[in-house]
C-alpha positions as CSV (number, residue, x, y, z in Angstrom):
1,X,-98.8,3.2,23.9
2,X,-97.5,5.7,26.5
3,X,-98.2,4.2,29.9
4,X,-97.8,7.5,31.5
5,X,-101.2,8.5,32.1
6,X,-104.3,7.2,32.9
7,X,-106.5,5.8,29.9
8,X,-110.2,5.9,30.5
9,X,-111.2,3.0,28.0
10,X,-115.4,3.3,29.0
11,X,-114.6,6.9,27.1
12,X,-112.6,5.3,24.3
13,X,-115.6,2.8,24.0
14,X,-117.7,6.0,23.8
15,X,-116.3,8.0,21.3
16,X,-115.6,4.9,19.0
17,X,-119.0,4.0,19.0
18,X,-120.1,6.9,17.6
19,X,-117.6,7.8,14.9
20,X,-118.3,8.2,11.6
21,X,-114.7,8.5,9.9
22,X,-112.3,6.9,7.8
23,X,-108.8,7.3,9.3
24,X,-108.8,10.1,11.7
25,X,-109.3,8.3,14.7
26,X,-108.2,4.7,14.2
27,X,-107.4,3.8,17.0
28,X,-108.6,6.6,19.7
29,X,-107.3,6.8,22.9
30,X,-108.2,8.3,25.8
31,X,-106.6,10.0,29.0
32,X,-107.6,11.5,32.3
33,X,-104.8,14.4,32.8
34,X,-101.5,14.8,30.5
35,X,-99.5,17.1,29.8
36,X,-101.0,18.0,26.5
37,X,-102.5,15.8,24.0
38,X,-99.7,17.1,21.3
39,X,-96.9,15.9,23.7
40,X,-98.4,12.6,24.4
41,X,-98.9,11.8,20.7
42,X,-95.4,13.0,19.6
43,X,-94.1,10.1,22.1
44,X,-96.6,7.8,20.5
45,X,-95.9,8.9,16.6
46,X,-91.7,8.4,17.7
47,X,-92.4,4.8,18.1
48,X,-94.1,4.2,14.7
49,X,-98.1,5.3,16.1
50,X,-100.5,4.6,12.5
51,X,-101.8,7.7,10.9
52,X,-105.2,9.3,12.1
53,X,-104.0,7.7,15.2
54,X,-106.5,10.4,18.1
55,X,-105.4,11.1,21.8
56,X,-108.2,12.7,23.6
57,X,-107.5,14.1,27.6
58,X,-110.1,15.4,29.9
59,X,-107.8,18.2,31.1
60,X,-104.2,19.3,30.4
61,X,-101.6,20.3,33.2
62,X,-99.5,22.2,30.3
63,X,-101.3,22.7,27.2
64,X,-100.0,25.0,24.9
65,X,-100.3,27.1,21.6
66,X,-98.2,28.5,19.4
67,X,-94.6,30.3,20.4
68,X,-94.9,28.2,23.9
69,X,-98.1,30.5,24.3
70,X,-100.0,28.6,27.8
71,X,-103.3,27.3,26.7
72,X,-105.5,27.8,29.7
73,X,-107.1,24.6,30.7
74,X,-110.6,24.3,32.3
75,X,-111.2,20.2,32.9
76,X,-114.6,18.8,32.1
77,X,-115.4,22.1,30.3
78,X,-113.6,22.0,26.8
79,X,-112.3,19.8,24.3
80,X,-108.3,18.5,24.2
81,X,-107.5,16.6,21.2
82,X,-104.8,15.8,18.9
83,X,-104.6,13.5,15.3
84,X,-101.3,12.2,14.6
85,X,-100.9,12.9,10.4
86,X,-98.5,10.4,8.1
87,X,-99.1,12.5,4.4
88,X,-97.3,11.7,1.9
89,X,-96.8,14.8,0.8
90,X,-93.6,17.2,0.5
91,X,-92.3,19.6,3.1
92,X,-92.9,22.1,1.3
93,X,-96.4,21.4,1.6
94,X,-96.8,21.3,5.6
95,X,-98.4,24.9,5.4
96,X,-101.8,22.9,4.4
97,X,-101.8,21.1,7.6
98,X,-102.9,24.9,9.3
99,X,-105.4,24.9,7.2
100,X,-106.8,22.0,7.6
101,X,-107.2,22.3,10.5
102,X,-108.6,26.0,10.4
103,X,-111.6,24.6,8.1
104,X,-112.0,21.7,9.8
105,X,-112.3,23.8,13.4
106,X,-114.4,26.4,11.9
107,X,-116.8,23.9,10.3
108,X,-117.2,21.6,13.3
109,X,-118.3,24.9,15.1
110,X,-120.9,25.7,12.7
111,X,-122.0,22.4,12.5
112,X,-122.5,22.3,16.2
113,X,-124.3,25.2,15.8
114,X,-122.0,28.5,16.6
115,X,-122.6,31.7,14.5
116,X,-120.5,34.2,13.5
117,X,-117.4,32.3,13.4
118,X,-113.9,33.2,11.5
119,X,-110.5,31.7,10.7
120,X,-107.9,33.9,12.4
121,X,-104.4,32.7,10.4
122,X,-102.0,30.9,12.1
123,X,-104.3,28.9,14.5
124,X,-107.7,30.7,16.5
125,X,-110.7,30.6,15.3
126,X,-113.3,32.9,16.3
127,X,-116.7,33.4,17.2
128,X,-118.1,36.6,17.3
129,X,-114.7,37.9,17.3
130,X,-113.5,36.0,20.7
131,X,-111.5,33.0,20.8
132,X,-113.6,29.4,20.5
133,X,-110.7,27.5,19.5
134,X,-107.2,27.0,18.5
135,X,-104.9,24.9,16.3
136,X,-101.2,23.9,16.6
137,X,-99.4,21.5,14.0
138,X,-96.1,20.6,14.9
139,X,-94.5,18.7,12.5
140,X,-91.6,16.3,11.5
141,X,-89.4,17.0,8.4
142,X,-87.7,14.2,6.7
143,X,-85.8,14.7,4.1
144,X,-88.0,16.7,1.7
145,X,-90.9,14.8,2.9
146,X,-93.4,14.7,5.8
147,X,-92.5,12.5,8.6
148,X,-95.3,13.3,10.4
149,X,-97.5,16.1,12.0
150,X,-99.2,16.5,14.8
151,X,-102.4,17.8,15.0
152,X,-104.1,19.3,18.1
153,X,-107.2,21.4,18.6
154,X,-108.5,22.4,22.0
155,X,-112.3,23.9,21.8
156,X,-114.0,25.5,24.3
157,X,-117.2,23.8,24.8
158,X,-118.9,24.9,28.6
159,X,-117.2,27.3,29.9
160,X,-119.1,31.0,31.5
161,X,-116.8,34.0,31.9
162,X,-116.3,33.8,35.2
163,X,-114.2,30.5,34.4
164,X,-111.8,32.2,32.9
165,X,-108.7,34.3,34.0
166,X,-109.8,37.7,34.4
167,X,-107.3,38.6,30.7
168,X,-109.4,36.4,28.9
169,X,-113.1,37.4,30.3
170,X,-113.2,39.7,27.4
171,X,-111.5,37.8,24.7
172,X,-112.6,34.1,24.8
173,X,-115.9,32.4,24.1
174,X,-117.5,28.8,24.0
175,X,-120.1,27.1,22.9
176,X,-122.4,27.9,26.0
177,X,-121.1,31.1,26.2
178,X,-122.4,32.1,22.4
179,X,-126.2,29.7,23.3
180,X,-124.9,25.8,22.0
181,X,-125.9,23.9,24.7
182,X,-123.3,20.7,23.7
183,X,-122.0,17.5,25.1
184,X,-118.2,17.4,24.9
185,X,-118.4,14.0,23.5
186,X,-120.4,15.2,20.0
187,X,-117.7,18.3,19.8
188,X,-115.1,15.6,19.7
189,X,-116.3,13.4,17.1
190,X,-117.8,16.5,15.2
191,X,-114.0,17.6,15.2
192,X,-112.7,14.4,14.4
193,X,-115.6,13.8,11.0
194,X,-114.3,17.0,9.9
195,X,-111.1,16.7,10.3
196,X,-111.1,13.2,8.1
197,X,-113.8,15.0,5.6
198,X,-110.6,17.6,4.7
199,X,-107.6,15.2,4.9
200,X,-106.8,13.4,2.1
201,X,-102.7,11.3,2.4
202,X,-102.5,10.2,-0.5
203,X,-102.3,13.6,-2.6
204,X,-103.4,16.9,-3.9
205,X,-107.1,16.3,-4.2
206,X,-109.6,18.1,-3.1
207,X,-107.1,21.4,-2.2
208,X,-109.1,23.8,-3.8
209,X,-112.1,23.0,-2.6
210,X,-110.3,23.2,1.1
211,X,-108.8,26.5,-0.3
212,X,-112.4,27.8,-0.9
213,X,-113.8,26.9,2.7
214,X,-110.4,28.4,4.1
215,X,-111.6,31.6,2.0
216,X,-115.0,31.3,3.0
217,X,-114.5,31.3,6.8
218,X,-111.0,33.6,7.1
219,X,-112.4,36.4,4.3
220,X,-109.5,36.1,2.1
221,X,-108.4,33.7,-0.8
222,X,-104.6,33.9,-0.5
223,X,-102.7,31.2,1.1
224,X,-100.9,31.9,4.2
225,X,-97.8,31.1,5.0
226,X,-96.2,29.5,8.2
227,X,-94.2,32.0,9.9
């Protein structure tokens, strides 16, 4: 495992104790501040880390969204996690990982009690039209197959409007701002359990169900395309 960042073994134990998953979150590694959980996990993936390995952190100093956009980090008020996926899928199926991440994040938000949810492709989960969370899939493709993919999720939990920079106060939201008071540990476990529910690494089983969920949360039954 990476030695560049401070490990938090007590937090790891707490999260593992309440986690009900088969693949995702096994193993689970927790850190304090990191550059980004995706960066840490890619480093571990290149060293041969297993399918399902999850990295969580209290804070990101260089979190990002798609096209290198900055993800504003609020230490202690949000969830930052990444999951290593090694599905036995052809490279052409990589778009399904984005669908998987969006559906899992929306389902988790719903389970937690957040209302009026919508997936906005390619990576936003909205509540009442404001950004609650984001999904970033960074795949490494082999010869006609997916070597591995890092699926990162940033999820706002306890922020209030004054906690964001001015330009985000009209466009961002959190569980607390939506009237749902919840602990970050529960959010982590709920996200991982939903990812585990929808992830089927060995084949295409349950994709009809996944597409139906995508349609329900996105408002369209058309399969999206990565750009």
